C-alpha angles and dihedrals in degrees: 000000000000093000097043114099118241090226131041144193111259145159109235128196106217098187140337112288144068132344093285087073089066114086128181107216133182099202109055114140112260110237122239122216119249118225095283098034138091128218111226124198101220116228101174139358129197127230115237142179086246094063091054094042090052093047094053095039094245094149089061114104089198107072096293092304119172087224093080105013099114119097090255094054094253129114124281120242113226139246087045128178107215126197121121099182111070137171118175151119127276107240102170139013139203122259093264096052125089109254088223085083090071109103095026116138107227146174117213124238103234094209106073111202088167133048112189085344092302115128112243126208111218097025122244125236128220110254094014114059090018138016117289143191106301089102141061093263138024137173131223138167109275092245091067099050104087117195111228128194109203142128091224111116122253088253090054095046091050088062093066115055106075105024099039096043089049090050094047090046092055092048089049095048089048092046094230110197140183113299095011111142106234125191115204124194122199086029098170096055127091096269094035096052090044089052093053092053094044096046091047088053086058092054095251124147110241130213112184131200113211144123114302090238089065099047096105096049090048094051089050087061092057110277111135092197135029129201128196116250087210095064127068111267093227089059091057104036135040122241117259093020104113130075099195134013119204102195120192097162114050116181127101097349095064098102093043089054089056092047093057092051117100120237109291089017123154129233117195127182140181101164145046107186088142093054134315097218115071137167115242122200099211089202091067090049099050102030091054093040090232127178120220117202131189115196127199113113107064121242118242112280097014096112097042089049088052091052090054092049090052093047090050092047092235087137130035135216119251110202115176101180140346127223134180116255092249089057093062094126092056088047094051092047091053090046091057093053087070094210094124135083118224124352141343110214134197119220110219122209 
């Protein structure tokens, strides 16, 4: 580690709250890998809902308290370096790791089942329970640094890890198959646009809910039909017409999404930007034999499968805009405007 600086540039979260709790610093201590970890020089890091949710304490079920604001329901430790989407280069390894890993280009699995090769229960998440990618360097257990061989740029590769693995995990948990009719809400966001591509690769037929101004772009991704998020779902779709719902919004449309599912249909969610608290009519659930699925911790093989799909170019990156790391506040503000399709990515130098 002779050529690795002792201090690094980083964006630190000082406490839960507004943008003023984010600070770009030039003198944060560079981490060192433990015996089963790798040190990654970060090249690019994506912006996600989870970064913002963690910053404001949205995951807390106790009035945005820092005491339970981590993904696991535990407290956050400050200062925290966020950033769950990471592409970079391994520049050093722990004593138990083959030194041949040094120099590998990697993307990091955001769901960390292992910390220093110790199995965690519940799993950690990059940038929540431990420091993430909004810095020049980060460390992860070797199992979660996946070598990738691709001619996509670092910026493009950083658009994949969180959103695409989340989408693939939902599709895997819901067992989406060829010719299934899949309804995807929040279709223009990172997970939604990823789910369209990944479900299309499975041979499913996609109906996407989005803003009318984005219809053309969403259809180009693979959706055969688009619906307006501004209009009631039951005015645009028949009841009992959908095999699987991938819901990334939540909120007031929840019961309508269950109504459009066929008997024995599956509802899978990993987001609630439209509202986390919903009313469930249990009669709809049990009379239609529905399955409700929450998807956060990745199933075995999901991330390695994603790496293969990227390398084979069966899915493509969707980068809307690139900011410098020190401009993270501008990036998050634009992200929250929800006018973009795909991902906003930070270039790390």
